[in-house]
C-alpha positions in Angstrom: 97.0 107.1 111.1 95.0 104.4 112.3 91.8 103.0 110.7 89.6 104.7 113.3 91.0 108.1 112.7 90.5 107.6 109.0 87.1 106.5 109.8 86.1 109.7 111.6 88.1 111.8 109.0 86.5 110.3 106.1 82.8 110.6 107.8 83.5 114.3 108.5 85.0 114.7 104.9 81.7 113.1 103.3 79.4 115.2 105.3 81.2 118.6 105.0 82.0 118.4 101.4 78.4 118.8 100.6 77.3 121.0 103.8 78.5 124.5 103.6 80.9 124.3 106.2 84.2 123.5 104.4 85.6 119.9 104.2 88.9 121.0 103.8 88.6 123.2 107.0 87.2 120.3 109.0 89.8 118.1 107.6 92.6 120.5 108.7 91.3 120.7 112.2 91.2 116.9 112.3 94.5 116.5 111.1 96.0 119.1 113.7 94.1 116.9 116.6 95.4 113.7 115.3 99.1 114.9 114.7 98.9 114.2 111.1 101.6 115.6 108.9 101.0 117.9 105.8 102.0 115.2 102.9 100.1 112.4 104.8 97.0 114.7 104.9 97.0 115.7 101.3 97.4 112.2 100.4 94.5 111.3 102.4 92.4 114.4 101.2 92.9 113.3 97.7 91.4 109.9 98.4 88.4 111.2 100.5 87.6 113.9 97.7 87.6 111.3 95.1 85.0 109.3 97.3 82.7 112.2 97.5 83.0 112.7 93.7 81.6 109.0 93.5 79.0 109.6 95.8 78.1 112.8 93.8 77.5 110.4 90.5 75.6 107.7 92.4 73.1 110.7 93.7 72.9 112.5 90.7 73.1 109.7 88.3 69.9 110.8 86.4 70.9 114.0 85.8 74.5 112.9 84.7 73.1 110.4 82.1 70.5 113.3 80.8 73.5 115.4 80.2 75.4 112.9 78.3 72.3 112.0 76.2 71.6 115.3 75.4 75.4 116.3 74.8 75.8 113.3 72.1 72.8 114.3 70.2 75.1 117.1 68.9 72.4 119.5 69.1 72.4 123.1 70.8 69.8 121.6 73.6 69.2 122.3 77.2 71.8 119.3 78.1 74.5 120.8 76.0 74.0 124.5 77.3 74.3 123.0 80.8 77.6 121.4 80.1 78.8 124.3 78.4 78.1 126.2 81.8 79.9 123.7 83.6 83.0 124.0 81.3 82.9 127.9 81.9 82.7 127.2 85.6 86.0 125.2 85.4 88.0 127.8 84.1 89.1 129.8 87.2 89.6 126.7 89.0 91.7 125.3 86.2 93.9 128.4 86.5 94.6 128.2 90.1 95.1 124.5 89.9 97.8 124.9 87.0 99.5 127.8 88.3 99.2 128.1 92.2 99.2 124.5 93.0 102.3 124.5 95.1 101.0 127.7 96.8 97.6 126.2 97.7 99.4 123.2 99.4 101.5 125.4 101.3 98.5 127.2 102.7 97.0 123.6 103.6 100.2 123.4 105.9 100.1 126.7 107.6 98.2 126.2 110.5 94.6 126.8 111.8 94.7 130.5 111.7 94.0 130.6 107.8 91.2 127.9 108.6 89.4 130.0 111.0 89.6 133.1 109.1 88.2 131.5 105.9 85.4 129.5 108.2 84.4 133.1 109.2 84.3 134.5 105.7 82.1 131.3 104.7 79.6 132.4 107.6 79.4 136.1 106.2 78.8 134.7 102.6 76.0 132.5 103.8 74.5 135.0 106.2 74.4 137.7 103.2 72.9 135.0 100.8 70.0 134.1 103.4 69.2 137.9 104.1 69.7 139.3 100.4 66.5 139.1 98.2 67.7 139.5 94.6 65.5 139.3 91.5 65.1 135.5 90.6 66.4 134.3 87.3 65.3 131.2 85.7 68.3 129.7 84.2 71.9 129.8 85.2 73.7 132.1 82.5 77.1 131.6 81.1 78.4 134.7 82.9 76.9 133.6 86.3 78.4 130.2 85.6 81.8 131.8 85.4 81.5 134.0 88.4 80.2 130.7 90.5 83.5 129.3 89.1 85.5 131.8 90.8 84.0 131.3 94.0 84.7 127.6 93.5 88.3 128.6 92.6 88.8 130.9 95.8 87.3 127.8 98.0 90.8 125.9 97.4 91.4 127.7 100.6 91.1 125.4 103.8 88.1 127.0 105.6 86.4 128.5 102.7 83.5 126.2 101.8 83.2 125.3 98.4 79.5 124.3 98.5 78.9 127.4 100.5 80.6 129.6 98.4 79.3 128.5 95.1 75.9 128.2 96.5 75.9 131.7 98.3 77.1 133.2 95.3 74.6 131.8 92.9 71.9 132.9 95.3 73.2 136.5 95.4 73.4 136.5 91.7 69.6 135.5 91.6 69.7 131.9 90.5 67.0 129.6 91.7 67.6 127.5 94.8 66.5 124.1 93.3 68.8 124.6 90.2 72.1 125.8 92.5 72.6 123.0 94.6 72.5 120.7 91.7 74.7 122.9 89.6 77.1 123.3 92.3 77.6 119.4 93.0 78.1 118.6 89.4 80.7 121.6 88.6 82.8 120.0 91.0 83.5 116.8 89.7 85.7 117.6 86.6 88.0 119.7 88.9 88.5 117.1 91.8 89.3 114.4 89.3 91.7 116.5 87.5 93.6 117.5 91.1 93.4 113.8 91.6 95.3 112.9 88.2 98.0 115.9 88.9 98.3 114.3 92.5 98.8 110.8 91.1 101.6 112.1 88.8 103.1 113.5 91.8 103.0 110.3 93.6 104.6 108.5 90.9 107.4 111.1 90.9 108.1 110.7 94.6 107.3 107.0 94.8 104.1 105.4 96.2 105.9 104.6 99.3 107.2 107.8 100.0 103.6 109.4 99.4 102.1 106.7 101.7 104.1 107.3 104.6 102.3 107.2 107.8 99.2 106.1 105.9 98.3 102.2 105.7 96.3 100.9 102.8 93.5 99.8 105.2 93.4 103.5 106.8 92.9 104.6 103.2 90.2 102.1 102.2 88.4 102.7 105.5 88.5 106.6 104.9 87.6 106.3 101.4 84.5 104.1 102.1 83.3 106.4 105.2 83.5 109.4 103.0 81.5 107.9 100.0 78.7 106.5 102.2 78.6 109.7 104.1 78.8 111.8 101.0 75.7 110.1 99.6 73.6 110.8 102.7 75.1 114.4 102.8 74.4 115.3 99.1 70.6 114.3 99.3 70.1 116.2 102.7 71.9 119.4 101.3 69.9 119.5 98.2 66.6 119.7 100.4 68.3 122.1 102.9 69.1 124.5 99.8 65.4 124.3 98.8 64.2 125.3 102.0 66.4 128.0 102.5 67.9 127.3 105.7 71.5 128.0 105.2 71.4 130.7 108.2 72.4 127.9 110.4 75.3 126.8 108.8 76.6 130.5 108.9 76.2 130.3 112.8 78.0 127.0 113.0 80.9 128.2 110.9 81.2 131.4 112.9 81.5 129.1 116.0 84.0 126.6 114.6 86.0 129.4 113.0 86.6 131.0 116.3 87.5 127.5 117.8 90.1 127.1 114.9 91.7 130.4 115.8 92.0 129.5 119.4 93.3 126.2 118.6 96.1 127.7 116.4 97.4 129.6 119.5 96.8 126.9 122.1 97.8 123.7 120.5 
């Protein structure tokens, strides 16, 4: 992978991690166009996902400081409740990560047909959440946190948007738009960091040189920085988009890209 390819893919990852259009799906499409192999793609994907986690910490640093300050008061307060909900939301994705990690990696290398189908599913979820008018709830309950966590766990499939799935699920449950985007972005931090630690363990077992085959340190650094900067921009933008309820346009976009991915699967 050249540094220019890493730059493009890093920007794509940073933007699409927060926009409800599936970062993994777009990375899979980009990897196919650039001729990247599965292992190289996985190593790069881990790096740019960590970069977007850091961008979340930068944009939502006030919320993170509030959570930790409330948590370490060792009282049952709003911050502690919020942290408990995040922990509850992690249960489904933790089960998938520990029990089905190898299966998920196989799906990532199975071609663009799965990506296209999952993008179409993302479009349906966004469309349903746009037109549905459930009764509004003031706070995200532990039960809703768990259901949103299930949506996040299913979104390990390439093409099924994590932010799209979690935000759409929360909207269908009646949770307020203002709280959902923030919760969706904060709840992904622990799972992505956990996944990165597992992949570092795998890299140590196979050797860094083998894990980095075909991927230069310069390309990895460029991709990381590109994902971080574009992630910061997209995170702020997406919070405003969710508040205004303009997700239907992303449903149309996912439909178009999903069809294109299915066509590419049979033509490339």
